[in-house]
C-alpha positions as CSV (number, residue, x, y, z in Angstrom):
1,M,74.6,109.1,125.2
2,N,71.8,106.6,124.9
3,L,72.8,104.5,122.2
4,K,69.8,102.0,122.0
5,E,68.0,105.3,121.5
6,L,70.3,106.6,118.6
7,G,70.0,103.2,117.3
8,E,66.0,103.2,117.2
9,S,66.0,106.2,115.6
10,L,68.1,105.0,112.7
11,G,65.7,102.2,112.7
12,L,68.6,99.8,114.5
13,D,68.4,97.8,117.1
14,E,70.9,97.9,120.0
15,D,73.0,95.2,119.0
16,E,73.1,96.1,115.0
17,Y,74.2,100.0,116.4
18,N,76.6,98.6,118.8
19,E,78.4,96.7,115.8
20,M,77.7,100.0,113.6
21,I,79.7,102.2,116.4
22,D,82.3,99.5,116.8
23,L,83.2,99.7,112.9
24,F,82.9,103.9,112.9
25,F,85.5,103.8,115.9
26,E,87.7,101.6,113.8
27,S,87.8,103.4,110.5
28,G,86.5,106.8,111.9
29,G,89.8,106.9,114.7
30,A,91.8,105.9,111.4
31,D,90.5,108.7,109.3
32,L,90.9,111.1,112.4
33,K,94.6,110.1,112.7
34,K,94.6,110.8,108.9
35,I,93.4,114.4,109.3
36,E,95.8,114.9,112.1
37,A,98.7,114.1,110.4
38,A,97.8,115.7,106.8
39,V,96.8,118.8,108.9
40,A,100.3,118.8,110.5
41,K,101.7,118.4,107.2
42,G,100.2,121.1,105.8
43,D,98.4,118.7,103.1
44,A,94.7,119.9,102.8
45,E,93.8,117.5,100.1
46,Q,94.2,114.4,102.2
47,G,93.0,115.8,105.0
48,Y,90.0,116.6,102.8
49,A,89.3,113.0,101.8
50,A,89.7,111.5,105.4
51,S,87.6,114.5,106.4
52,H,84.8,113.7,104.4
53,S,85.1,110.2,105.1
54,L,84.7,110.9,109.0
55,K,81.9,113.4,108.2
56,G,79.7,111.0,106.7
57,S,80.3,108.2,109.1
58,A,79.7,109.9,112.0
59,G,76.3,111.7,110.1
60,S,75.1,108.4,109.4
61,L,75.1,107.2,112.5
62,G,73.5,110.4,114.2
63,L,77.0,111.6,115.9
64,M,75.9,114.9,115.7
65,A,78.5,116.6,118.1
66,I,81.1,114.9,115.7
67,Y,79.5,115.5,112.4
68,E,78.9,119.3,113.1
69,K,82.7,119.9,114.0
70,T,83.7,117.8,110.8
71,I,81.6,119.7,108.7
72,L,83.9,122.9,109.6
73,V,87.2,120.9,109.3
74,D,85.7,119.2,105.9
75,D,84.9,123.2,104.3
76,K,88.4,124.4,105.3
77,L,90.1,121.6,103.7
78,R,88.0,121.2,100.7
79,R,88.8,124.5,100.0
80,G,92.6,124.3,100.8
81,N,92.6,126.5,103.6
82,L,94.4,125.2,106.6
83,D,94.3,128.4,108.8
84,G,92.8,127.7,112.2
85,V,92.2,124.1,111.4
86,A,94.7,122.4,113.7
87,E,92.7,123.6,116.5
88,M,89.6,122.5,115.2
89,V,91.1,119.0,114.9
90,V,92.3,119.2,118.2
91,S,88.4,120.0,119.0
92,L,87.2,117.0,117.1
93,R,89.8,114.8,118.6
94,K,88.3,116.1,122.1
95,E,85.0,115.0,121.3
96,Y,85.6,111.9,119.5
97,D,87.7,110.7,122.7
98,Q,84.7,111.6,124.5
99,L,82.3,109.9,122.6
100,V,84.9,106.7,123.2
101,T,85.1,107.0,126.6
102,A,80.9,107.5,126.8
103,T,80.3,104.5,125.2
104,G,82.9,102.4,127.1
105,R,85.1,101.5,124.5
106,P,89.1,101.8,124.9
107,L,91.0,104.9,123.8
């Protein structure tokens, strides 16, 4: 993953984009934990609020793999449908963790 190129595509220099990524990991990590907890409790409404936030952040930063996975989770939770969401969240977590590792941030 080339953070410099992603940042430039958004009109940001590498340092600015790195700051944004750090904020994403801070808030996005919290959102992902909320999604995982909500799905484990069967609370689609709470999961939807967190997935919607994560989706927006990932999309704004051009993190398309996370964004696309979150769209699927977000859509189901918005409709109150938990069928298959737990597996989707596991896949989302893997994608998120891979991004953390790829950017050299600690898990």
